[in-house]
N, CA, C and O atoms as CSV, one atom per row, in Angstrom:
chain,resi,resn,atom,element,x,y,z
A,1,UNK,N,N,-29.745,-14.435,-9.165
A,1,UNK,CA,C,-28.664,-13.646,-8.646
A,1,UNK,C,C,-27.378,-13.990,-9.391
A,1,UNK,O,O,-27.046,-15.160,-9.577
A,2,UNK,N,N,-26.678,-12.978,-9.803
A,2,UNK,CA,C,-25.467,-13.124,-10.590
A,2,UNK,C,C,-24.258,-13.374,-9.694
A,2,UNK,O,O,-24.056,-12.678,-8.699
A,3,UNK,N,N,-23.474,-14.356,-10.050
A,3,UNK,CA,C,-22.258,-14.660,-9.305
A,3,UNK,C,C,-21.096,-13.882,-9.920
A,3,UNK,O,O,-20.843,-13.983,-11.120
A,4,UNK,N,N,-20.402,-13.119,-9.108
A,4,UNK,CA,C,-19.287,-12.320,-9.600
A,4,UNK,C,C,-17.970,-12.912,-9.115
A,4,UNK,O,O,-17.835,-13.328,-7.964
A,5,UNK,N,N,-17.028,-12.936,-10.009
A,5,UNK,CA,C,-15.689,-13.377,-9.666
A,5,UNK,C,C,-14.857,-12.127,-9.387
A,5,UNK,O,O,-14.773,-11.220,-10.215
A,6,UNK,N,N,-14.259,-12.099,-8.230
A,6,UNK,CA,C,-13.405,-10.969,-7.873
A,6,UNK,C,C,-12.041,-11.137,-8.531
A,6,UNK,O,O,-11.527,-12.248,-8.660
A,7,UNK,N,N,-11.471,-10.016,-8.941
A,7,UNK,CA,C,-10.163,-10.050,-9.593
A,7,UNK,C,C,-9.124,-10.741,-8.714
A,7,UNK,O,O,-8.279,-11.481,-9.218
A,8,UNK,N,N,-9.181,-10.506,-7.417
A,8,UNK,CA,C,-8.219,-11.114,-6.495
A,8,UNK,C,C,-8.263,-12.644,-6.547
A,8,UNK,O,O,-7.275,-13.306,-6.230
A,9,UNK,N,N,-9.408,-13.202,-6.946
A,9,UNK,CA,C,-9.552,-14.661,-7.007
A,9,UNK,C,C,-8.959,-15.268,-8.276
A,9,UNK,O,O,-8.728,-16.476,-8.336
A,10,UNK,N,N,-8.713,-14.443,-9.284
A,10,UNK,CA,C,-8.185,-14.967,-10.545
A,10,UNK,C,C,-6.874,-14.304,-10.969
A,10,UNK,O,O,-6.249,-14.723,-11.943
A,11,UNK,N,N,-6.462,-13.272,-10.237
A,11,UNK,CA,C,-5.251,-12.547,-10.604
A,11,UNK,C,C,-4.063,-13.502,-10.661
A,11,UNK,O,O,-3.888,-14.332,-9.769
A,12,UNK,N,N,-3.255,-13.389,-11.697
A,12,UNK,CA,C,-2.087,-14.272,-11.779
A,12,UNK,C,C,-0.975,-13.821,-10.833
A,12,UNK,O,O,-0.701,-12.628,-10.701
A,13,UNK,N,N,-0.353,-14.774,-10.193
A,13,UNK,CA,C,0.828,-14.519,-9.373
A,13,UNK,C,C,1.904,-15.477,-9.844
A,13,UNK,O,O,1.613,-16.598,-10.259
A,14,UNK,N,N,3.123,-15.039,-9.778
A,14,UNK,CA,C,4.247,-15.841,-10.225
A,14,UNK,C,C,4.932,-16.457,-9.016
A,14,UNK,O,O,5.169,-15.785,-8.012
A,15,UNK,N,N,5.248,-17.743,-9.123
A,15,UNK,CA,C,5.929,-18.463,-8.049
A,15,UNK,C,C,7.077,-19.240,-8.694
A,15,UNK,O,O,6.862,-19.920,-9.698
A,16,UNK,N,N,8.294,-19.156,-8.141
A,16,UNK,CA,C,9.413,-19.892,-8.729
A,16,UNK,C,C,9.300,-21.389,-8.456
A,16,UNK,O,O,8.505,-21.821,-7.620
A,17,UNK,N,N,10.091,-22.161,-9.159
A,17,UNK,CA,C,10.106,-23.612,-8.939
A,17,UNK,C,C,10.761,-23.957,-7.605
A,17,UNK,O,O,10.336,-24.890,-6.925
A,18,UNK,N,N,11.803,-23.199,-7.228
A,18,UNK,CA,C,12.510,-23.438,-5.969
A,18,UNK,C,C,12.844,-22.100,-5.310
A,18,UNK,O,O,12.946,-21.076,-5.986
A,19,UNK,N,N,13.010,-22.115,-4.018
A,19,UNK,CA,C,13.467,-20.906,-3.323
A,19,UNK,C,C,14.944,-20.643,-3.608
A,19,UNK,O,O,15.389,-19.495,-3.595
A,20,UNK,N,N,15.692,-21.701,-3.862
A,20,UNK,CA,C,17.123,-21.569,-4.089
A,20,UNK,C,C,17.453,-20.758,-5.339
A,20,UNK,O,O,18.547,-20.202,-5.445
A,21,UNK,N,N,16.524,-20.685,-6.279
A,21,UNK,CA,C,16.808,-19.914,-7.495
A,21,UNK,C,C,16.685,-18.403,-7.274
A,21,UNK,O,O,17.085,-17.619,-8.134
A,22,UNK,N,N,16.138,-17.994,-6.133
A,22,UNK,CA,C,16.055,-16.570,-5.828
A,22,UNK,C,C,17.455,-16.068,-5.523
A,22,UNK,O,O,18.135,-16.609,-4.651
A,23,UNK,N,N,17.888,-15.040,-6.235
A,23,UNK,CA,C,19.267,-14.573,-6.113
A,23,UNK,C,C,19.343,-13.069,-5.919
A,23,UNK,O,O,20.331,-12.436,-6.292
A,24,UNK,N,N,18.302,-12.501,-5.336
A,24,UNK,CA,C,18.276,-11.060,-5.117
A,24,UNK,C,C,19.240,-10.640,-4.027
A,24,UNK,O,O,19.794,-11.475,-3.312
A,25,UNK,N,N,19.434,-9.340,-3.908
A,25,UNK,CA,C,20.371,-8.828,-2.907
A,25,UNK,C,C,19.872,-9.072,-1.484
A,25,UNK,O,O,18.670,-9.103,-1.221
A,26,UNK,N,N,20.825,-9.241,-0.583
A,26,UNK,CA,C,20.497,-9.418,0.835
A,26,UNK,C,C,20.843,-8.168,1.629
A,26,UNK,O,O,20.450,-8.038,2.789
A,27,UNK,N,N,21.572,-7.252,1.015
A,27,UNK,CA,C,21.949,-5.999,1.662
A,27,UNK,C,C,21.916,-4.883,0.626
A,27,UNK,O,O,21.843,-5.126,-0.579
A,28,UNK,N,N,21.970,-3.664,1.127
A,28,UNK,CA,C,22.073,-2.520,0.232
A,28,UNK,C,C,20.743,-1.867,-0.063
A,28,UNK,O,O,19.752,-2.063,0.639
A,29,UNK,N,N,20.755,-1.083,-1.126
A,29,UNK,CA,C,19.588,-0.335,-1.564
A,29,UNK,C,C,19.141,-0.893,-2.905
A,29,UNK,O,O,19.961,-1.136,-3.791
A,30,UNK,N,N,17.837,-1.095,-3.050
A,30,UNK,CA,C,17.267,-1.652,-4.270
A,30,UNK,C,C,16.321,-0.624,-4.883
A,30,UNK,O,O,15.494,-0.032,-4.189
A,31,UNK,N,N,16.452,-0.422,-6.185
A,31,UNK,CA,C,15.537,0.441,-6.922
A,31,UNK,C,C,14.716,-0.456,-7.836
A,31,UNK,O,O,15.258,-1.116,-8.723
A,32,UNK,N,N,13.413,-0.477,-7.615
A,32,UNK,CA,C,12.542,-1.298,-8.452
A,32,UNK,C,C,12.211,-0.566,-9.751
A,32,UNK,O,O,12.051,0.654,-9.760
A,33,UNK,N,N,12.112,-1.313,-10.838
A,33,UNK,CA,C,11.701,-0.700,-12.098
A,33,UNK,C,C,10.214,-0.333,-12.043
A,33,UNK,O,O,9.459,-0.901,-11.253
A,34,UNK,N,N,9.809,0.596,-12.866
A,34,UNK,CA,C,8.414,1.043,-12.844
A,34,UNK,C,C,7.444,-0.067,-13.216
A,34,UNK,O,O,6.266,0.025,-12.874
A,35,UNK,N,N,7.882,-1.088,-13.889
A,35,UNK,CA,C,6.984,-2.199,-14.210
A,35,UNK,C,C,6.528,-2.921,-12.934
A,35,UNK,O,O,5.461,-3.534,-12.913
A,36,UNK,N,N,7.331,-2.847,-11.885
A,36,UNK,CA,C,6.971,-3.461,-10.607
A,36,UNK,C,C,6.429,-2.448,-9.608
A,36,UNK,O,O,5.551,-2.768,-8.807
A,37,UNK,N,N,6.945,-1.243,-9.655
A,37,UNK,CA,C,6.559,-0.232,-8.669
A,37,UNK,C,C,6.463,1.130,-9.353
A,37,UNK,O,O,7.477,1.744,-9.688
A,38,UNK,N,N,5.264,1.579,-9.547
A,38,UNK,CA,C,5.033,2.844,-10.244
A,38,UNK,C,C,4.743,3.975,-9.268
A,38,UNK,O,O,4.266,5.036,-9.670
A,39,UNK,N,N,5.028,3.754,-7.980
A,39,UNK,CA,C,4.825,4.791,-6.970
A,39,UNK,C,C,6.083,5.654,-6.870
A,39,UNK,O,O,7.136,5.269,-7.377
A,40,UNK,N,N,5.985,6.811,-6.226
A,40,UNK,CA,C,7.186,7.631,-6.029
A,40,UNK,C,C,8.238,6.924,-5.160
A,40,UNK,O,O,9.421,7.258,-5.228
A,41,UNK,N,N,7.813,5.953,-4.348
A,41,UNK,CA,C,8.717,5.205,-3.462
A,41,UNK,C,C,9.210,3.976,-4.200
A,41,UNK,O,O,8.612,2.906,-4.080
A,42,UNK,N,N,10.271,4.104,-4.950
A,42,UNK,CA,C,10.794,2.958,-5.698
A,42,UNK,C,C,12.161,2.529,-5.194
A,42,UNK,O,O,12.765,1.598,-5.726
A,43,UNK,N,N,12.653,3.223,-4.149
A,43,UNK,CA,C,13.971,2.937,-3.599
A,43,UNK,C,C,13.786,2.347,-2.206
A,43,UNK,O,O,13.108,2.930,-1.359
A,44,UNK,N,N,14.391,1.192,-1.978
A,44,UNK,CA,C,14.203,0.466,-0.729
A,44,UNK,C,C,15.548,0.113,-0.109
A,44,UNK,O,O,16.426,-0.434,-0.776
A,45,UNK,N,N,15.698,0.426,1.158
A,45,UNK,CA,C,16.907,0.113,1.911
A,45,UNK,C,C,16.654,-1.204,2.646
A,45,UNK,O,O,15.809,-1.271,3.539
A,46,UNK,N,N,17.386,-2.240,2.268
A,46,UNK,CA,C,17.149,-3.565,2.850
A,46,UNK,C,C,17.507,-3.646,4.334
A,46,UNK,O,O,17.115,-4.599,5.007
A,47,UNK,N,N,18.240,-2.671,4.850
A,47,UNK,CA,C,18.545,-2.682,6.290
A,47,UNK,C,C,17.402,-2.101,7.114
A,47,UNK,O,O,17.410,-2.197,8.341
A,48,UNK,N,N,16.427,-1.502,6.451
A,48,UNK,CA,C,15.257,-0.939,7.124
A,48,UNK,C,C,14.113,-1.951,7.027
A,48,UNK,O,O,13.696,-2.310,5.926
A,49,UNK,N,N,13.611,-2.407,8.162
A,49,UNK,CA,C,12.595,-3.471,8.174
A,49,UNK,C,C,11.344,-3.100,7.384
A,49,UNK,O,O,10.806,-3.940,6.663
A,50,UNK,N,N,10.878,-1.879,7.503
A,50,UNK,CA,C,9.675,-1.465,6.780
A,50,UNK,C,C,9.942,-1.464,5.274
A,50,UNK,O,O,9.121,-1.957,4.499
A,51,UNK,N,N,11.082,-0.916,4.858
A,51,UNK,CA,C,11.435,-0.921,3.439
A,51,UNK,C,C,11.534,-2.353,2.910
A,51,UNK,O,O,11.029,-2.664,1.831
A,52,UNK,N,N,12.184,-3.209,3.678
A,52,UNK,CA,C,12.349,-4.603,3.265
A,52,UNK,C,C,11.000,-5.264,3.029
A,52,UNK,O,O,10.788,-5.901,1.997
A,53,UNK,N,N,10.090,-5.113,3.982
A,53,UNK,CA,C,8.772,-5.729,3.835
A,53,UNK,C,C,7.995,-5.118,2.672
A,53,UNK,O,O,7.326,-5.837,1.930
A,54,UNK,N,N,8.078,-3.803,2.506
A,54,UNK,CA,C,7.378,-3.159,1.390
A,54,UNK,C,C,7.916,-3.646,0.041
A,54,UNK,O,O,7.143,-3.900,-0.884
A,55,UNK,N,N,9.216,-3.773,-0.065
A,55,UNK,CA,C,9.830,-4.281,-1.295
A,55,UNK,C,C,9.330,-5.692,-1.593
A,55,UNK,O,O,8.905,-5.977,-2.713
A,56,UNK,N,N,9.379,-6.577,-0.593
A,56,UNK,CA,C,8.976,-7.960,-0.811
A,56,UNK,C,C,7.486,-8.063,-1.129
A,56,UNK,O,O,7.099,-8.840,-2.001
A,57,UNK,N,N,6.665,-7.312,-0.454
A,57,UNK,CA,C,5.225,-7.319,-0.749
A,57,UNK,C,C,4.968,-6.861,-2.173
A,57,UNK,O,O,4.155,-7.453,-2.883
A,58,UNK,N,N,5.659,-5.808,-2.595
A,58,UNK,CA,C,5.482,-5.285,-3.944
A,58,UNK,C,C,5.915,-6.296,-4.995
A,58,UNK,O,O,5.179,-6.560,-5.945
A,59,UNK,N,N,7.096,-6.857,-4.830
A,59,UNK,CA,C,7.610,-7.819,-5.813
A,59,UNK,C,C,6.727,-9.064,-5.861
A,59,UNK,O,O,6.407,-9.550,-6.946
A,60,UNK,N,N,6.331,-9.584,-4.708
A,60,UNK,CA,C,5.489,-10.786,-4.691
A,60,UNK,C,C,4.129,-10.544,-5.346
A,60,UNK,O,O,3.581,-11.442,-5.985
A,61,UNK,N,N,3.588,-9.347,-5.192
A,61,UNK,CA,C,2.291,-9.025,-5.799
A,61,UNK,C,C,2.413,-8.720,-7.286
A,61,UNK,O,O,1.546,-9.114,-8.067
A,62,UNK,N,N,3.458,-8.034,-7.686
A,62,UNK,CA,C,3.513,-7.466,-9.027
A,62,UNK,C,C,4.356,-8.228,-10.041
A,62,UNK,O,O,4.183,-8.022,-11.242
A,63,UNK,N,N,5.248,-9.087,-9.610
A,63,UNK,CA,C,6.118,-9.800,-10.559
A,63,UNK,C,C,5.292,-10.690,-11.482
A,63,UNK,O,O,4.482,-11.499,-11.030
A,64,UNK,N,N,5.508,-10.528,-12.753
A,64,UNK,CA,C,4.816,-11.360,-13.744
A,64,UNK,C,C,5.740,-12.421,-14.338
A,64,UNK,O,O,5.287,-13.331,-15.033
A,65,UNK,N,N,7.031,-12.299,-14.061
A,65,UNK,CA,C,8.022,-13.226,-14.607
A,65,UNK,C,C,8.928,-13.719,-13.488
A,65,UNK,O,O,9.268,-12.960,-12.580
A,66,UNK,N,N,9.312,-14.968,-13.549
A,66,UNK,CA,C,10.184,-15.556,-12.531
A,66,UNK,C,C,11.494,-14.786,-12.446
A,66,UNK,O,O,12.059,-14.655,-11.360
A,67,UNK,N,N,11.987,-14.275,-13.568
A,67,UNK,CA,C,13.241,-13.523,-13.548
A,67,UNK,C,C,13.161,-12.320,-12.615
A,67,UNK,O,O,14.158,-11.957,-11.991
A,68,UNK,N,N,11.992,-11.699,-12.512
A,68,UNK,CA,C,11.829,-10.569,-11.588
A,68,UNK,C,C,11.949,-11.034,-10.146
A,68,UNK,O,O,12.549,-10.346,-9.321
A,69,UNK,N,N,11.390,-12.184,-9.839
A,69,UNK,CA,C,11.524,-12.745,-8.491
A,69,UNK,C,C,12.984,-13.058,-8.198
A,69,UNK,O,O,13.499,-12.733,-7.128
A,70,UNK,N,N,13.644,-13.693,-9.161
A,70,UNK,CA,C,15.049,-14.064,-8.981
A,70,UNK,C,C,15.931,-12.847,-8.731
A,70,UNK,O,O,16.857,-12.899,-7.922
A,71,UNK,N,N,15.643,-11.766,-9.420
A,71,UNK,CA,C,16.482,-10.574,-9.350
A,71,UNK,C,C,16.311,-9.794,-8.050
A,71,UNK,O,O,17.265,-9.175,-7.578
A,72,UNK,N,N,15.118,-9.812,-7.465
A,72,UNK,CA,C,14.851,-8.929,-6.328
A,72,UNK,C,C,14.617,-9.623,-4.990
A,72,UNK,O,O,14.602,-8.955,-3.956
A,73,UNK,N,N,14.435,-10.935,-4.978
A,73,UNK,CA,C,14.157,-11.635,-3.716
A,73,UNK,C,C,15.324,-12.527,-3.320
A,73,UNK,O,O,15.932,-13.194,-4.157
A,74,UNK,N,N,15.617,-12.524,-2.044
A,74,UNK,CA,C,16.638,-13.382,-1.459
A,74,UNK,C,C,15.917,-14.441,-0.624
A,74,UNK,O,O,15.037,-14.089,0.162
A,75,UNK,N,N,16.256,-15.718,-0.763
A,75,UNK,CA,C,15.506,-16.756,-0.041
A,75,UNK,C,C,15.606,-16.659,1.481
A,75,UNK,O,O,14.638,-16.962,2.179
A,76,UNK,N,N,16.742,-16.250,1.999
A,76,UNK,CA,C,16.904,-16.130,3.456
A,76,UNK,C,C,16.054,-14.977,3.980
A,76,UNK,O,O,15.349,-15.128,4.978
A,77,UNK,N,N,16.117,-13.822,3.308
A,77,UNK,CA,C,15.303,-12.686,3.736
A,77,UNK,C,C,13.816,-12.993,3.583
A,77,UNK,O,O,13.013,-12.637,4.446
A,78,UNK,N,N,13.452,-13.653,2.489
A,78,UNK,CA,C,12.043,-14.003,2.283
A,78,UNK,C,C,11.533,-14.865,3.431
A,78,UNK,O,O,10.458,-14.605,3.971
A,79,UNK,N,N,12.281,-15.871,3.801
A,79,UNK,CA,C,11.870,-16.747,4.905
A,79,UNK,C,C,11.790,-15.980,6.223
A,79,UNK,O,O,10.906,-16.233,7.042
A,80,UNK,N,N,12.709,-15.049,6.420
A,80,UNK,CA,C,12.743,-14.297,7.677
A,80,UNK,C,C,11.542,-13.364,7.831
A,80,UNK,O,O,11.054,-13.164,8.943
A,81,UNK,N,N,11.066,-12.795,6.732
A,81,UNK,CA,C,9.970,-11.809,6.831
A,81,UNK,C,C,8.607,-12.365,6.415
A,81,UNK,O,O,7.594,-11.678,6.546
A,82,UNK,N,N,8.574,-13.582,5.924
A,82,UNK,CA,C,7.352,-14.134,5.347
A,82,UNK,C,C,6.122,-13.929,6.225
A,82,UNK,O,O,5.094,-13.451,5.745
A,83,UNK,N,N,6.214,-14.280,7.483
A,83,UNK,CA,C,5.053,-14.229,8.375
A,83,UNK,C,C,4.603,-12.803,8.679
A,83,UNK,O,O,3.516,-12.601,9.220
A,84,UNK,N,N,5.429,-11.811,8.337
A,84,UNK,CA,C,5.062,-10.412,8.586
A,84,UNK,C,C,4.654,-9.664,7.320
A,84,UNK,O,O,4.410,-8.458,7.366
A,85,UNK,N,N,4.579,-10.359,6.206
A,85,UNK,CA,C,4.195,-9.712,4.949
A,85,UNK,C,C,2.685,-9.663,4.807
A,85,UNK,O,O,1.989,-10.619,5.149
A,86,UNK,N,N,2.178,-8.536,4.298
A,86,UNK,CA,C,0.767,-8.440,3.947
A,86,UNK,C,C,0.670,-8.811,2.478
A,86,UNK,O,O,1.169,-8.105,1.601
A,87,UNK,N,N,0.015,-9.936,2.236
A,87,UNK,CA,C,-0.122,-10.442,0.866
A,87,UNK,C,C,-1.570,-10.810,0.604
A,87,UNK,O,O,-2.303,-11.169,1.527
A,88,UNK,N,N,-1.981,-10.724,-0.641
A,88,UNK,CA,C,-3.310,-11.230,-0.979
A,88,UNK,C,C,-3.384,-12.715,-0.603
A,88,UNK,O,O,-2.418,-13.450,-0.807
A,89,UNK,N,N,-4.507,-13.158,-0.063
A,89,UNK,CA,C,-4.623,-14.560,0.373
A,89,UNK,C,C,-4.248,-15.569,-0.708
A,89,UNK,O,O,-3.602,-16.577,-0.421
A,90,UNK,N,N,-4.646,-15.305,-1.936
A,90,UNK,CA,C,-4.340,-16.247,-3.017
A,90,UNK,C,C,-2.838,-16.322,-3.283
A,90,UNK,O,O,-2.309,-17.408,-3.522
A,91,UNK,N,N,-2.147,-15.190,-3.244
A,91,UNK,CA,C,-0.692,-15.182,-3.440
A,91,UNK,C,C,-0.012,-15.964,-2.315
A,91,UNK,O,O,0.857,-16.796,-2.572
A,92,UNK,N,N,-0.405,-15.698,-1.078
A,92,UNK,CA,C,0.177,-16.414,0.062
A,92,UNK,C,C,-0.072,-17.919,-0.076
A,92,UNK,O,O,0.828,-18.726,0.156
A,93,UNK,N,N,-1.280,-18.283,-0.450
A,93,UNK,CA,C,-1.633,-19.695,-0.602
A,93,UNK,C,C,-0.792,-20.366,-1.690
A,93,UNK,O,O,-0.341,-21.499,-1.520
A,94,UNK,N,N,-0.588,-19.676,-2.790
A,94,UNK,CA,C,0.210,-20.251,-3.875
A,94,UNK,C,C,1.657,-20.478,-3.442
A,94,UNK,O,O,2.232,-21.530,-3.720
A,95,UNK,N,N,2.240,-19.497,-2.767
A,95,UNK,CA,C,3.621,-19.635,-2.301
A,95,UNK,C,C,3.736,-20.716,-1.235
A,95,UNK,O,O,4.652,-21.537,-1.283
A,96,UNK,N,N,2.824,-20.725,-0.280
A,96,UNK,CA,C,2.890,-21.729,0.781
A,96,UNK,C,C,2.551,-23.118,0.257
A,96,UNK,O,O,3.027,-24.117,0.797
A,97,UNK,N,N,1.733,-23.190,-0.789
A,97,UNK,CA,C,1.453,-24.476,-1.413
A,97,UNK,C,C,2.692,-25.081,-2.046
A,97,UNK,O,O,2.894,-26.295,-1.996
A,98,UNK,N,N,3.517,-24.239,-2.639
A,98,UNK,CA,C,4.751,-24.723,-3.256
A,98,UNK,C,C,5.871,-24.866,-2.230
A,98,UNK,O,O,6.719,-25.751,-2.345
A,99,UNK,N,N,5.867,-23.987,-1.226
A,99,UNK,CA,C,6.945,-23.980,-0.217
A,99,UNK,C,C,6.345,-24.058,1.181
A,99,UNK,O,O,6.267,-23.041,1.870
A,100,UNK,N,N,5.920,-25.245,1.616
A,100,UNK,CA,C,5.292,-25.388,2.924
A,100,UNK,C,C,6.173,-24.924,4.079
A,100,UNK,O,O,5.666,-24.595,5.152
A,101,UNK,N,N,7.490,-24.894,3.869
A,101,UNK,CA,C,8.391,-24.436,4.925
A,101,UNK,C,C,8.133,-22.977,5.284
A,101,UNK,O,O,8.406,-22.571,6.413
A,102,UNK,N,N,7.614,-22.179,4.354
A,102,UNK,CA,C,7.266,-20.791,4.673
A,102,UNK,C,C,6.108,-20.764,5.679
A,102,UNK,O,O,6.140,-20.006,6.649
A,103,UNK,N,N,5.112,-21.575,5.449
A,103,UNK,CA,C,3.953,-21.630,6.360
A,103,UNK,C,C,4.360,-22.197,7.717
A,103,UNK,O,O,3.917,-21.708,8.756
A,104,UNK,N,N,5.196,-23.219,7.706
A,104,UNK,CA,C,5.632,-23.834,8.966
A,104,UNK,C,C,6.420,-22.856,9.807
A,104,UNK,O,O,6.249,-22.791,11.025
A,105,UNK,N,N,7.284,-22.097,9.159
A,105,UNK,CA,C,8.089,-21.133,9.910
A,105,UNK,C,C,7.210,-20.060,10.555
A,105,UNK,O,O,7.509,-19.579,11.648
A,106,UNK,N,N,6.126,-19.689,9.872
A,106,UNK,CA,C,5.224,-18.662,10.383
A,106,UNK,C,C,4.405,-19.179,11.560
A,106,UNK,O,O,3.966,-18.402,12.408
A,107,UNK,N,N,4.204,-20.476,11.608
A,107,UNK,CA,C,3.338,-21.060,12.637
A,107,UNK,C,C,3.939,-21.059,14.008
A,107,UNK,O,O,3.309,-21.523,14.959
């Protein structure tokens, strides 16, 4: 029987060295570049909870460079919504492995 590796198990995810280096907006409207979001919904209003979570889920899944994380994520907002984000298990594990405070806050 052949053992298959699922893409989700090896897909690369980017995690910053510190949460403090995240310098994204905390208010306003954010337009993601097509490299991160190629859907028709590329405009996100940070005052809308659903938009906020969709933006963070998209950036956390799709960012290939730390600079993208720095530009679009705010550490306070990330901590506030972390437990409500739908993320691939491996991505969540990588972030919580580096930042255990995210997992603790969710608990």
